[in-house]
C-alpha positions in Angstrom: -11.0 203.9 178.2 -8.3 201.7 176.7 -8.8 199.2 179.5 -12.5 199.0 178.8 -11.8 198.4 175.1 -9.4 195.6 176.0 -11.9 194.0 178.3 -14.6 194.2 175.6 -12.2 192.6 173.1 -11.4 189.8 175.6 -15.1 189.0 176.1 -15.7 189.0 172.4 -12.8 186.5 171.9 -14.2 184.3 174.7 -17.6 184.4 173.1 -16.0 183.3 169.7 -14.1 180.5 171.4 -17.3 179.3 173.2 -19.2 179.3 169.9 -16.5 177.3 168.2 -16.4 174.8 171.1 -20.2 174.4 171.1 -20.2 173.6 167.3 -17.0 171.4 167.6 -17.9 169.3 170.7 -20.2 166.8 169.0 -17.7 166.2 166.2 -14.6 165.2 168.1 -13.5 162.4 170.5 -12.9 163.0 174.2 -9.2 162.9 173.7 -9.3 165.5 170.9 -11.7 167.6 172.9 -9.4 167.6 175.9 -6.3 168.5 173.8 -8.2 171.5 172.4 -9.5 172.6 175.8 -6.0 172.2 177.4 -4.5 174.5 174.7 -7.1 177.1 175.7 -6.4 176.5 179.4 -2.7 176.9 178.8 -3.2 180.1 176.8 -5.3 181.7 179.6 -3.2 180.4 182.5 0.3 180.7 181.2 0.3 183.4 178.6 -2.6 185.7 179.7 -2.3 185.0 183.5 -6.1 184.6 183.7 -6.5 181.7 186.0 -10.2 182.1 186.6 -11.0 181.9 182.9 -8.5 179.0 182.5 -10.3 177.1 185.3 -13.7 177.7 183.6 -12.4 176.0 180.5 -10.7 173.2 182.5 -14.1 172.3 184.0 -15.1 171.1 180.5 -12.3 168.4 180.4 -13.5 164.8 180.2 -10.4 162.7 181.0 -8.6 162.6 184.4 -5.2 162.8 182.7 -6.2 166.0 181.0 -7.4 167.4 184.3 -3.9 166.9 185.8 -2.4 168.8 182.9 -4.8 171.7 183.3 -4.3 171.9 187.0 -0.5 172.1 186.4 -1.1 174.9 183.9 -3.0 176.8 186.6 -0.3 176.0 189.2 -2.9 174.2 191.3 -0.4 171.7 192.6 -2.4 170.2 195.5 -5.4 169.5 193.3 -3.1 168.2 190.5 -1.5 165.8 193.0 -4.9 164.5 194.2 -5.9 163.9 190.6 -2.6 162.3 189.7 -2.4 159.9 192.6 -5.5 158.2 191.3 -3.8 157.6 187.9 -0.3 156.4 187.7 3.2 157.2 188.8 4.0 159.1 185.6 1.4 161.7 186.4 2.6 162.0 190.0 6.1 162.5 188.7 4.9 165.4 186.5 3.4 167.0 189.5 6.7 166.5 191.4 8.6 168.2 188.6 6.2 171.2 188.7 6.4 171.3 192.5 10.2 171.4 192.5 10.1 174.2 189.8 7.7 176.3 191.9 9.6 175.4 195.1 6.4 173.9 196.6 8.1 171.6 199.1 5.0 170.3 200.8 3.6 169.1 197.4 7.0 167.7 196.4 7.1 165.7 199.7 3.6 164.3 199.0 4.7 163.2 195.5 7.7 161.2 196.9 5.7 159.2 199.4 
């Protein structure tokens, strides 16, 4: 019963977030939007360990740089590398740091090519 209550509360919070985003989107720049979305992505991925919900919010990002950050929050290193390689070396280096922290040798090797 307690689990059901928590799930209901979570859905209500998501609904509130979605309503806020719907009202806010037309009022902010892409950069501001992406910062807001990435904070939500980080909260779901890192703090709540809810990767599927984090990925749903990440799909709303507008800038490739923001997508790299979101993918890193979700520990999607291969996807983060593919997105970063089209940007600049700084983004690839961020993926490399994450790959080393997570001991993901294959991704780290890709980043050093």
